[in-house]
C-alpha positions as CSV (number, residue, x, y, z in Angstrom):
1,A,99.6,89.7,94.5
2,K,102.9,89.2,92.6
3,V,104.5,92.1,94.7
4,N,103.4,90.4,98.0
5,V,105.2,87.3,97.1
6,F,108.5,89.0,96.6
7,I,107.9,91.0,100.0
8,F,107.1,87.5,101.6
9,I,110.5,86.1,100.3
10,C,112.2,89.2,101.7
11,L,110.5,88.7,105.0
12,V,111.3,85.2,105.3
13,L,115.0,85.8,104.3
14,S,115.5,88.5,107.2
15,L,113.6,86.3,109.8
16,V,115.8,83.4,109.3
17,T,119.0,85.2,109.0
18,G,118.2,87.3,112.2
19,I,116.8,84.2,114.3
20,G,119.6,82.1,113.0
21,S,122.4,84.7,113.9
22,I,121.1,85.1,117.5
23,L,120.3,81.4,118.2
24,F,123.3,79.7,116.5
25,S,126.1,81.7,116.2
26,H,128.2,85.0,117.0
27,P,127.9,87.4,114.1
28,S,130.4,88.1,111.5
29,G,132.4,84.8,112.2
30,H,133.9,85.9,115.3
31,H,133.8,82.1,116.9
32,E,137.5,82.0,117.1
33,Q,138.0,85.3,119.0
34,C,135.0,84.7,121.2
35,G,134.7,81.0,122.2
36,D,132.7,81.0,125.3
37,E,133.7,84.3,126.4
38,P,131.4,87.3,125.3
39,C,132.1,89.3,122.2
40,T,131.8,93.1,122.3
41,L,130.5,93.4,118.9
42,F,127.9,96.2,119.4
43,K,128.6,99.7,118.7
44,E,129.3,102.0,121.7
45,I,126.1,103.5,122.8
46,T,125.8,106.6,124.7
47,Y,122.2,106.9,126.0
48,K,121.0,110.5,126.7
49,L,117.8,111.5,128.5
50,P,115.8,114.1,126.9
51,N,117.1,116.9,129.4
52,G,120.4,116.3,127.9
53,T,122.1,114.4,130.8
54,Q,124.1,111.4,129.9
55,F,122.6,108.3,131.4
56,Y,124.8,105.4,130.2
57,K,127.9,104.9,128.0
58,G,129.3,101.6,127.1
59,Q,128.9,98.7,124.8
60,G,126.9,95.4,125.3
61,Q,127.9,91.9,125.0
62,F,126.9,89.2,122.9
63,Y,127.2,85.7,124.2
64,K,126.5,82.0,123.2
65,L,122.8,81.3,124.1
66,S,122.7,80.3,127.5
67,L,119.7,79.4,129.7
68,Q,121.2,81.2,132.9
69,R,121.4,84.6,131.0
70,M,118.0,84.1,129.7
71,K,116.9,83.8,133.3
72,D,119.0,86.8,134.2
73,N,117.3,89.1,131.6
74,W,113.8,87.8,132.2
75,H,112.7,90.1,134.9
76,A,111.7,93.5,134.4
77,N,114.0,96.4,134.8
78,Q,112.4,99.5,133.2
79,T,114.6,102.6,132.3
80,I,113.8,105.9,131.3
81,S,113.5,106.3,127.5
82,A,114.0,108.9,125.2
83,Q,111.3,107.1,123.0
84,C,108.6,107.6,125.7
85,G,109.5,111.2,126.9
86,D,111.1,111.7,130.3
87,D,109.4,108.5,131.7
88,T,109.6,104.7,131.4
89,C,107.4,103.4,128.3
90,N,103.9,102.5,129.5
91,L,101.2,100.0,127.7
92,N,99.8,102.8,125.7
93,S,103.2,103.6,124.2
94,V,103.9,100.0,123.3
95,F,100.5,99.1,122.1
96,G,100.6,102.2,119.7
97,V,103.9,100.7,118.1
98,I,102.8,97.0,118.0
99,F,99.0,97.6,117.1
100,P,100.1,98.1,113.4
101,A,102.4,95.3,113.0
102,I,99.4,93.0,113.8
103,T,96.7,94.4,111.5
104,G,98.1,92.4,108.6
105,M,96.0,89.3,109.7
106,M,92.9,91.2,108.4
107,E,94.3,91.0,104.8
108,G,92.8,87.5,104.4
109,C,89.3,88.9,105.7
110,N,89.2,91.8,103.4
111,L,90.0,89.7,100.2
112,S,87.5,86.9,101.2
113,G,85.6,87.4,97.9
114,D,88.8,86.2,95.9
115,L,89.1,82.8,98.2
116,K,87.7,79.5,96.8
117,D,86.3,78.5,100.1
118,P,86.2,81.4,102.4
119,A,84.7,79.5,105.2
120,F,87.4,77.0,105.4
121,S,90.4,79.5,104.4
122,I,89.7,82.5,106.6
123,P,89.7,80.6,110.1
124,Y,92.5,78.2,109.2
125,G,94.7,81.1,107.7
126,T,94.2,83.6,110.5
127,I,95.1,80.5,113.1
128,A,98.2,79.7,111.0
129,A,99.2,83.6,110.7
130,V,98.9,84.1,114.4
131,S,100.7,80.8,115.3
132,T,103.6,81.6,112.8
133,A,103.9,85.2,114.0
134,F,103.5,84.0,117.7
135,L,106.5,81.6,117.0
136,M,108.7,84.0,115.4
137,Y,108.2,86.4,118.1
138,M,109.0,84.0,120.8
139,L,112.2,82.8,119.0
140,I,113.4,86.1,118.9
141,I,112.6,86.8,122.5
142,V,114.2,83.6,123.8
143,G,117.3,84.1,121.5
144,V,117.7,87.7,122.3
145,A,117.3,87.4,126.2
146,G,119.6,84.3,126.3
147,S,122.4,85.8,124.2
148,M,122.7,89.6,125.1
149,D,123.4,91.3,128.3
150,R,121.0,93.7,130.1
151,E,122.8,96.7,129.0
152,A,122.6,96.0,125.3
153,L,118.9,95.1,125.7
154,Q,118.1,98.4,127.7
155,F,120.0,101.0,125.8
156,N,121.0,99.8,122.2
157,M,118.0,100.6,119.9
158,F,120.1,98.6,117.1
159,V,121.0,95.3,119.0
160,M,119.2,93.2,116.4
161,Q,121.4,95.0,113.5
162,D,124.5,94.6,115.5
163,A,123.9,91.1,116.3
164,C,123.0,90.0,112.8
165,I,125.3,88.5,110.1
166,S,124.3,91.6,107.9
167,Q,122.6,94.5,109.3
168,Y,121.0,95.2,106.0
169,L,118.8,92.1,106.2
170,V,117.1,93.4,109.4
171,V,116.4,96.7,107.6
172,L,115.1,94.7,104.6
173,G,112.8,92.8,107.0
174,V,111.4,95.8,108.6
175,A,110.9,97.6,105.4
176,A,109.2,94.2,104.0
177,A,106.8,94.3,106.9
178,C,105.8,97.9,106.7
179,L,105.2,97.5,102.9
180,S,103.3,94.4,103.4
181,T,101.1,96.1,106.2
182,A,100.7,99.0,103.6
183,L,99.7,96.8,100.8
184,G,97.2,95.0,102.9
185,S,95.6,98.3,104.2
186,M,95.2,99.3,100.3
187,F,93.9,96.1,99.1
188,G,91.1,96.0,102.1
189,S,89.9,99.5,101.2
C-alpha cells in the first residue's frame, strides 16, 4: 500500500505535466520563437514499412491549441503500421494493448475484505476510477488532436515525449502505470 501511494504520486505528476504541456504551452519554453506559428519541435521521423520501403520522412508540427486543428484531425485516416504487420491496426490489435491498462479497476474488488464498508466503497470507487480515467483520456485526446498536425500523430510514436516539457516524466508515467497494474494483479492473486 505504501508503494502504491508513491506510484500514484508519480502517475499524477506525469499526467499533470503531460496534459499541461499539451494544453497550455509550447514545450521547452519556445513561446518567443513560435508565437502563433507552428513549432518544429519533434524529432525527424522516418517511418519504414516492414518490407523496408520508406513511407514517410519529415517532422511533425506542434501548434497552440486550436478547435479548427482538432476538427481537421478528428476524422480517421488509417495508415499502414509496423506495429500491426503490413496492415492497418484493427480492433483486436488495439484492444490487446488497451485492455491491460484498464484491469487496474479490479484492484478494489480484489481487496474488498480490507475495506470498512465494501458495499459502499466498491461501487463509488469504481465509478470514480472510471470517470477519472475517462476524463484524463479525453483531455489527452482533445489536447493532442488540437495541437499537433496529422503527420506527427500518424508517424511519430514518441509524440507525447516530444511535446512534453520533460520526456522523462512521460516515461515515468508509463512505468508507474505498468507497475501499478502489476502490483494490483499480485494483490488480487
